[in-house]
C-alpha positions in Angstrom: 0.3 -0.4 -0.1 1.0 3.8 -0.5 0.0 6.9 0.1 0.7 10.4 -1.9 -1.6 13.1 -0.3 0.0 16.6 0.2 -2.1 18.9 2.4 -1.2 22.8 2.6 -2.7 26.0 3.7 -0.9 29.2 1.9 -1.5 32.5 0.1 -1.1 32.5 -3.3 1.3 34.1 -5.4 -0.1 35.4 -8.1 -3.6 35.2 -9.6 -4.7 31.5 -11.4 -3.8 31.1 -14.7 -6.9 29.3 -16.4 -6.7 27.6 -19.7 -8.6 25.3 -21.8 -7.2 21.9 -22.8 -8.2 21.2 -26.9 -10.4 18.9 -25.2 -12.7 21.6 -23.9 -11.2 20.5 -19.9 -10.5 23.7 -17.7 -7.1 23.4 -16.3 -5.6 26.2 -13.3 -2.3 27.0 -12.6 -1.1 28.9 -9.4 1.6 28.9 -6.7 0.9 29.4 -2.8 3.4 30.1 -0.1 3.4 28.4 3.2 6.5 29.7 5.9 7.5 27.8 8.9 9.4 29.5 12.0 12.1 27.9 13.7 14.4 29.3 16.2 18.4 29.0 14.8 21.3 28.3 17.5 21.7 31.7 18.8 18.5 32.0 19.7 16.6 34.4 16.9 13.3 33.6 15.2 14.4 32.7 11.3 11.6 31.8 8.8 10.9 30.1 5.6 9.3 30.4 3.1 8.3 27.4 0.4 6.8 27.8 -3.1 4.5 25.1 -4.2 3.0 24.9 -8.1 -0.8 23.9 -8.0 -2.4 22.5 -10.9 -6.3 22.2 -10.3 -9.1 20.4 -13.0 -12.3 21.2 -14.6 -14.9 22.9 -12.6 -12.2 23.5 -9.5 -10.1 25.0 -12.2 -13.2 27.1 -13.3 -13.9 28.7 -9.9 -10.1 28.9 -8.9 -10.0 31.4 -11.8 -13.1 33.0 -10.7 -12.7 33.6 -6.9 -9.0 33.1 -6.1 -6.8 36.5 -6.5 -2.7 36.7 -5.2 -2.7 36.9 -1.7 -5.5 34.7 -1.0 -5.2 32.5 2.0 -6.5 28.6 0.7 -6.7 25.2 2.2 -5.4 23.3 -0.9 -5.4 19.1 -0.6 -4.4 17.1 -3.4 -1.1 14.6 -4.4 2.5 14.6 -5.0 3.2 14.8 -9.6 6.4 14.9 -11.0 5.9 15.8 -15.0 8.5 15.4 -17.6 8.6 17.8 -20.2 11.0 19.3 -22.9 12.6 22.9 -22.9 12.5 25.1 -26.5 16.2 23.7 -27.0 15.0 20.0 -26.3 16.6 19.1 -23.0 14.1 17.2 -21.0 12.6 19.0 -17.6 11.1 18.1 -14.8 8.1 19.8 -12.8 6.7 18.6 -9.2 3.6 19.9 -8.8 0.7 19.5 -6.4 -2.2 18.3 -8.9 -5.2 19.6 -6.6 -8.8 17.8 -5.9 -10.3 20.1 -3.0 -9.8 24.0 -2.1 -11.2 26.0 0.4 -11.0 29.3 0.4 -9.9 30.8 4.1 -9.3 34.1 5.3 -12.2 36.8 6.6 -15.3 37.1 4.6 -14.4 41.0 4.4 -11.5 39.6 2.4 -13.7 39.4 -0.6 -16.9 39.6 -1.3 -17.2 35.4 -1.5 -16.0 34.6 2.2 -14.4 31.1 3.0 -15.6 28.2 0.6 -14.8 24.7 0.3 -14.5 23.2 -3.2 -13.9 20.3 -5.0 -13.0 18.4 -8.5 -17.1 17.1 -8.3 -18.2 20.5 -8.6 -19.9 20.0 -4.5 -19.7 23.3 -2.5 -19.4 23.5 1.3 -19.8 27.5 2.0 -19.3 30.7 0.4 -22.7 32.0 0.9 -24.0 34.0 4.2 -25.4 31.5 6.7 -28.5 31.7 9.1 -27.6 31.6 12.8 -27.5 28.3 13.8 -28.1 26.9 17.4 -24.5 25.9 19.4 -23.7 22.5 18.4 -21.0 19.6 20.0 -17.6 20.6 19.3 -17.1 17.1 17.6 -20.0 18.0 15.4 -17.7 21.2 14.2 -14.5 20.0 13.5 -16.2 17.4 11.0 -18.0 20.5 9.3 -14.7 22.3 9.0 -13.2 19.3 6.6 -13.1 19.7 2.9 -15.2 17.5 0.9 -13.9 14.6 -1.0 -13.7 14.5 -4.7 -15.3 12.2 -6.6 -13.3 12.2 -10.3 -10.2 11.1 -10.8 -7.1 13.3 -12.3 -6.1 13.0 -15.9 -3.5 11.6 -16.5 -0.1 13.2 -17.4 -0.7 13.2 -21.0 -3.2 16.0 -21.7 -6.9 15.5 -19.5 -8.1 12.6 -21.5 -10.6 10.2 -19.5 -14.0 9.2 -19.7 -15.8 12.1 -20.0 -14.2 13.9 -22.7 -15.5 17.1 -23.8 -16.7 20.0 -21.3 -20.0 20.6 -20.8 -21.4 23.4 -19.7 -21.0 24.7 -15.9 -23.9 23.5 -13.5 -25.0 25.3 -10.5 -23.0 24.0 -7.5 -24.6 21.3 -5.3 -24.7 22.0 -1.9 -22.8 19.2 -0.1 -24.7 17.2 2.6 -22.5 16.9 5.4 -22.9 13.8 7.7 -22.4 13.9 11.6 -19.3 12.8 13.2 -19.4 9.5 15.1 -19.4 10.5 18.7 -17.2 8.7 20.5 -17.4 7.6 24.2 -15.5 6.8 26.8 -16.1 2.8 27.6 -17.6 2.2 31.7 -15.0 2.0 33.6 -14.6 -2.2 35.1 -11.7 -2.9 37.6 -11.5 -6.5 36.3 -9.6 -5.3 33.4 -6.8 -3.7 35.3 -3.3 -5.6 34.9 -2.0 -6.5 38.3 1.6 -5.3 38.5 
C-alpha cells in the first residue's frame, strides 16, 4: 500500500492562470507560499518560505480562476506529481507540482465578497454564502463540518486531460454538500477486573 497525499495552507503568489485543453477541459495553474518559523542556534527567530506549484482541473479550475486572487489564503488538498517536458532546446525538464482535488478559501469574509468556501473537483460546494444563525453544536460536529468535501473524480493522466468524460459541458450550478454528522465516541465504562496487576 502507498499514500500520495498533500495538504497545504498558504497564500497565492499570483492570480490563477486559467486555460482550456483542446478537448475543452479547464486547467488552472497558480503557486502558493507556505512559511515556517524556527529558532537558529543563537535563538533568533527565522522564517523559511516554500513555493508550491498547484494544478487544478475541470470545474474546480474554473472556480479557482473566478474566485482566487494574489494574496488569498487557501487550503489545498491533492497529490504530488512530477511531470516530464522538453524545453525549447529539446532538453528534458521535470516539474513537481500538486494536483489539487480540493480547495477551501480561507480568511475573513471581508477579504472579498465571497467569504470562505470549500470546493472539490466533483462540483461540490460547502460554503461561501451567508449563513443563518444556527444553534450551538458539539465541538466534534463542528470539526466535521470544517473538513473539505471529498472529490469523486479522478485526475486526467499526465498526457493531456483525456478520460471517460471527454469534451466540455456547460457548468452546472453548485449543489450544497450534505455533511454527515461526526461519530460520537464515548469512553468505555470503567471495569476494575480489566486492570492488569503488576
